[in-house]
N, C-alpha and C positions, 0 to 999 in steps of 0.2 A: 593395388596399393597395400591392402592388408597383407596379402601374401608376401610382398617384398619386405614389409616391415618385420614380419615374423622371421624371414630369412636373415635380415640384418641383425635382429636381436639374438637369434641363434648363433650367428657368427661371433658377435661380441661375447656371448656367454662362453663359446668355445675358446676364444682367445683368453678369457679370464681363467678358464680351467688349465689351458696350456701354459700360460705365463705365470701361474700362481707360484711355482717354486722360485722363480727369479724375483718376483715383486713383493711377496709376502715378507713381513718383518720377522722371519725365522732364520735360523742359522744353518749353514752348510757344514758345520764342524762335525756333525754326526754322520756325514757321508764319508766313510773311510774304511780301509781294510786293516784290521788289527795287525800290528807288527808282531812277527813271530819271535823276535829276540831284541835285546837292548842294543843301543848304539855302541860302536867301537870307539877307541880313543882318537882324539884330534891332537896333532902335534902342539905342545905347549907354546903359546905365543904366536902360533901360526895364523895365517889368513882365515883358516877354517873356523876360528873362534867367533868370527863375525856372523856366521850362519851355523850354529853349533848343533841344531836339532835334526835328528832323523825323523822325518815326517811320514805319516801313515797314508797320505793321499797325494797324488800328483797335482791335485787342485788346491793344495795348501802351499803357501810360500812364507818366507821369513826374512827379516832384516833387523839389524841393530839400529835402535833409535837413540841410544845414549850409552856412554861408557865412562868408567871411572878415570881412566888415563886422560881422556879429553878434559874432564872437569878439573883435574889437578894440574893439567898443563895451563888451562885458562886462569885458574886461581889456585896457587900452590897451597896444599894442605886443606883444601876446602871439603874434601870427600874422603872419609875414612874407609869406605867400602863395605863389603858384606851386605849388599842391598837385600832387604827382606820383603815382608808382606806388602801387597799393593792394594790401595783403594783409590776411589775417585771422588770428586765433589758431586754427590748424588742429588743434591738439592740446590736451589737458588739459581741465580743467573748463570748461564753457560754451563749447566750441569753436564758432567761427563767430559769437560775440557781438560782437566788436569789429572795426573796420577801422582799419588803421594806414597812414599816408602821410607822407612827408617834404616839406619845403618846398625847392623848387629855386631858392634865392635866395642872395645874397652872405652873408646871415646865416641859414643853414638851421636847421631844427628838425624835430620830429616831433610829429604829433598823433594822438590816438586818438578814434574815434567809437563810442559805445555804442549798438548797434542796438536794444537792449532798453529804452533810455530814451526814453519818449514825449515828453519835454520838449525842444523844439527848442533852448532856451537852455542846457541843461546836458549834453546828450549828447556834446558835443565838448570836448576838453581838450588843450592843448599839454603833452606830457609831457617833451619835450626843448626847452628854451628856445632861441629863435633865437640862433645864434652860439656855442652851447656847444662848447667845445674847438676853436673856430675852424671849426666845421662849415660847409661851403660847397657849394652846388649839390647838395643832397640829391636823389637820383633813384631809386636801387635800393630795392627793398622786398620782403623775403622772410622768412617765418616759418621757424624752424629746427626740425629733428627733436626737439630737446631742450626747446623752448618759449621760445626767445629770439626777438628781432626784429632782422633785419639791414637796414641801409641803407648807402649809400656815396656818394662824391662823384663827380659827372660833371665833373671838372676835373682836368686833368693836362697837364704839358708841361715843357720845360726850365726848371729853376730853381724849379719849383712845390713847395710844401709840402703839396699836397692829394693827391687820388687815393687816399684812405683808405677802408677798410671799417670800420664800427662795428657794435656790437651793443648794443641796449637789453636788459639782462639781466632787468629787471622790468616787461615791457611791459603786463601786464594789471592790475598792482597799483599802478603809479606814480601818485602824485598830481600836481597841476599842477607842471610843471618838475622833477618828482622822478625822472625816468628815469635809471637808471644807464647811462651812455653810454661804452662801452669800445672803444677802437681795437683791432682785431685785426691786428697788424703783420706776421704771417707771410704775409699775402696781399700779393703784389707790387702796386706802385703802378701804376694805370692810370686812365683816365677811365671810371668805372663807369656801367653802366645795368642790364642784366638780371642776375639771379641765379637759379639753379635747383639743386635737389638731385636726384640720381638715386636709384634704389632701394638703391644701396650707400652712399648718403650722401656721395658726392663732390659738391663744390660747383663749379658752372660760373659763369664770369663773362666779360665782354667788355671790350675797350678801344674806346670809342666815338670813332672817328677814321677819316678816309678813309685806308684802309690798315691799320686796326686788326685785332687778332686775337681769337680765341676761346680761353679758358683753362679749366683744370680744377685744383682743389686736392683732393688726396687725403690725408685726415687719417690719422695713425698710430693714432688712437683714434676710429674712425668711429661707434662706439656710445656715445660720451661722453654724459653726462647734463647737461653744462653747457658753455658756450662756452670757458671757461678750458682745459678738457681737450681739447676738439675742436681748438682753434687752437694748442695748445701745441707741436705738432710735426706736420709733414706736408710733402708735396712738391707743387710746382706745375708744371704742364705747359702747353704751347701747342699748338694744332692745326696740323698740317701736312697739306695735301691734296696727294696725289701726291708729286712730288719737292720741292714747297715753293718758297718764294721768290717766288711770283707775287703780283700785286696785282690784285684784281678791277677797280678803277678805275671811272669813271663809265659808260663805254661798252664795257667789256671783257666777255669771255665769263664765264659763271658758273664758280665753283670747285666742281666736282663730281667724284665718284669716290672711290677708296680714300683713306683718311686714317690718320694715326698721331698719337700724342701724344708730344711731345718735352720732356724735362725742362728747366726753366729755373732750378730750385733743386736743392739736394741733398736727401737723403731726409728731413731734419729741417726744411727750409725755409730753410737758409742758402745762401750763395753757392757756385756751381760755379766753381772757380778758372779764370780766363781766359775765362769765358763770362758769368756773371751780373754786371750792373752794380749796384754797391752804393752806396747814397746815404749822405749824411752821418750819418743817424740809424740806419744799419745795415739799413734795409729795402731791398728789391730793386726796381729800376726794371723793371717788367714789359714796358714798351713797347720800351725800348732793347735789353733782353736778347732779346726775341723776334726782333729784327732781326739778331742776331749771325750771322755767316757760317756758323757750325756748327749753328745752330738752323733757319734757313730756314723760319720760320713762314709761313703763308698769310695774306695781307692781304685783308680785306673792306672794302667801302666803307661806313663807319659802321655796324658791327654795333651793334644796339640791344638789344631785349628778348630774353628766353629763356623757353621753356616746355618742360617735360618731359611726354610723354604715353606711356602704355603701352597697347597694343592687341594682344590675342591673344598676349601674351608678348613682343612686340617693343616695346622702349623707344626712343623717338625724342626727340632734343633739337631743338626748332624755334628758329630765330633769324632776325631781320630784318636786312637791310642797306639802309639808308635811301636812300643816294645812288647806288645801283648800277643797272645795267640800263636805261640811258636809251635806250629804243627805243619806236617807235610813239607818241611824244609823251609817254609817261609815264616813271616811274622807280621803282626799288626792287625787291627780291626777298625772298622768304621761303624759307629752306633748312630741311632737316632732316637730322640725323645719327643713323644707327642706332648706338645706344650700344654694342651688342655687336659688330657687324661693322666699324664705322668708316666705312661707306659714307655719303657726303654726296650728297643729292639736292636738286633744285630742286622746291619746292612751289608757289610762286606767282611770277609775273613779269608783265610787261605783255602777254605773249602768252596769258595765262590768259583763259578765256572769261568775259565779263560775263553773268551770268544774266538780266539785264534785256533784253539785245539778242541774245544768241547769238553775238556777235562778240568779237574780242579786246578786252580792256579798255582797252588803249592808254593814252591820256592821262588816263583816268579814275582810274588808280591812280598815286599819287605819295607818296613819302616814308613808306613803311610803317615804323611805329615800335614800338608796343606789340602784344603778343599776349595773348589770353585764351581760355580753354576753358570751355564751358558743361557742364551736368550730363550731357549726352548725348555729350560728347566732341567737339563741333563747335568748330572753331578760328575766332577772330575777329581781324581785322587792323585796327589803329587808326592812322590817318595823323597825321603831324606836319605839318599844313597850316593854312590860314587860315580861322578861323571866319567864317561868313557868305559864304564864297566856295567852298571846296573841301575842307572838313575832314570826312572820312567815316570810318565804321566799316564794314568789309566782313565779311560772313559767308562762310566757305569751305565749300562743299558737297563733302566727300570721302565719297562714298556708301559705299565699302567700307573706309574708314579705312586705306588702304594707303600714305599719305604722298605721294600725288600727286593732281593734279586733271585727269588725262588720260582718264578713262573717260567714257562717254556720260552726259550729264546733270550732270556736275560743272563747277564753276567758282566764281566769287565774285560776290556781290551786295551792293549798298549796303543796310546794315541800319538804320543811323541816320546822320543828318548834323547837324552843329553850326552853329547860326546866330549864336552870340555873337561879335561883332566883336573882333578883336585876340587871340582865344584859340585854343587847341587842346584837343582832348579827350585825357585821359591816364588810364592806370591802370584800364581796364575790368576789372571783377572780378565773377564770378558767385558768388552766395551758396552757402555750403556746406550750409545748412540749408533753403533754399527754392529749388528748381530754377527758379522763375519770378520770381526777383528778381536784378537786377544793379545795379552801382554804377559811376559814371564821374565823373571830375573835369573841370570846365571851368577850365582853367589860364590864368593871366595875361591875363584879358580887359581890354579898354581901359577898362572901368568900374572896374577894381581889385578887383572882388568875385569872387574864386574861389568856385565852388560845387561841392558834391558832390550829384550827381543820382542818385536811385533810379529804375530802370526796372522796371516790373512787366509780366508777361504773364498773360493769362487765357485759358482754353480758348475755342475757337470756339463760337458760340451753338449750333451743331448738336450739340456734345458734351453740353451741358446738356440738350438735348432728348432725346438718346438715354438719358442717365442717368435723367431723369424717366420716360421710357417704360419703362425697365428696372425701376425701382422700382414702377411701376404694374403691370407684369406679375407681379412677385413678390407684390404685394398680392392680385392676382386669384387666383393659385395658392393662396395661404394661405387665402383665403376659401373656395375650393373644398374644401380639405382639411378645414376646420372643418365644412363642410356634409356 
């Protein structure tokens, strides 16, 4: 009896080992062969636009789950297009059920996609009508710790009335055009793109400009249960690397090393006398204030998206700078900031190894824009380039998750590439509930039909074979025990 029990336990353990790749809550998206080149063009308006991505693995698949033409056919004028950054309801009942994204147009709005709705025609609804509150160039997209949804305008400059951050306070329950859309005016005006919360619930944001800065808002009520309380009072800061006052510029050196946060508002969000530039409506101009002689913020060349990642107790803020580092024929950088120590490091640039060739990526990498993190903590870099020519999504292989790609075997590889002419990919987002599903927008195509594409990954065929073999082994042991 003892011997048979040992055999049975060994068989179960063997099954666990064999089946682990299929059953563990990990992603199969890292199992791919890097693409050697970008996707070619798909005919404008052709059937190929419904499956526009060149995929790097035969175990990946794609399908469109929403499109702008369908939305405007169902409700005329409901969707102004240029679908941008994506987030989900990260907390609360049914977490991960919905996707949210703004429209980056002159009359911007917000739409919600219900992933549980199997009806293509009803799963997508505009919850903030185009042009509500004069909303323009919606870009940012971030779920809040208290259950709201933030978006903001990628539009700011001298004489502008934009550069605002908004909260949809009822994102999961709003009916068509029924989103409660509230400006959070304590946040200084900038040209917004990325938003991210750290573990202390500080909110990070950027000014997307050649010479733009990175910012942080620290609420006086970080554990607020609603946006009114969180944004009622708090202080904004801007990042200064080293002595500050430097500008990354197109061909300049990276801004790395020790950093500090310099206040650009007082403790409650109001002006610092003689420092903060106050606008006619009482809000703070974050851009002009950051350039004040006493502030000396560090300028980056078009900072774009932000993502926070915690590994082994170290929390890092990653951000892209789209027009920087023009070396080796390519351009752009990805940085990370150690939230605790303030050290700024370079993560990716044109000197990073291309996993397809083993050489510097050079001209292959241009205009890094969005960032995304999969269920296994792998970072992805999405380019702001030309669909059908050179619009790629890159997988960053950081084997030891130390925030650099300098170790043997590390680098970046083309993961998917977009063939839709006139478009760019935006908002790559990995499902919270299924580690083998991801979503990405095809934005502003020449055809006029923005699409939301679902990417799925399945295990390698050998994994299924091992699983079947393991089940057979357990069956054999069970039959012997009965005998």
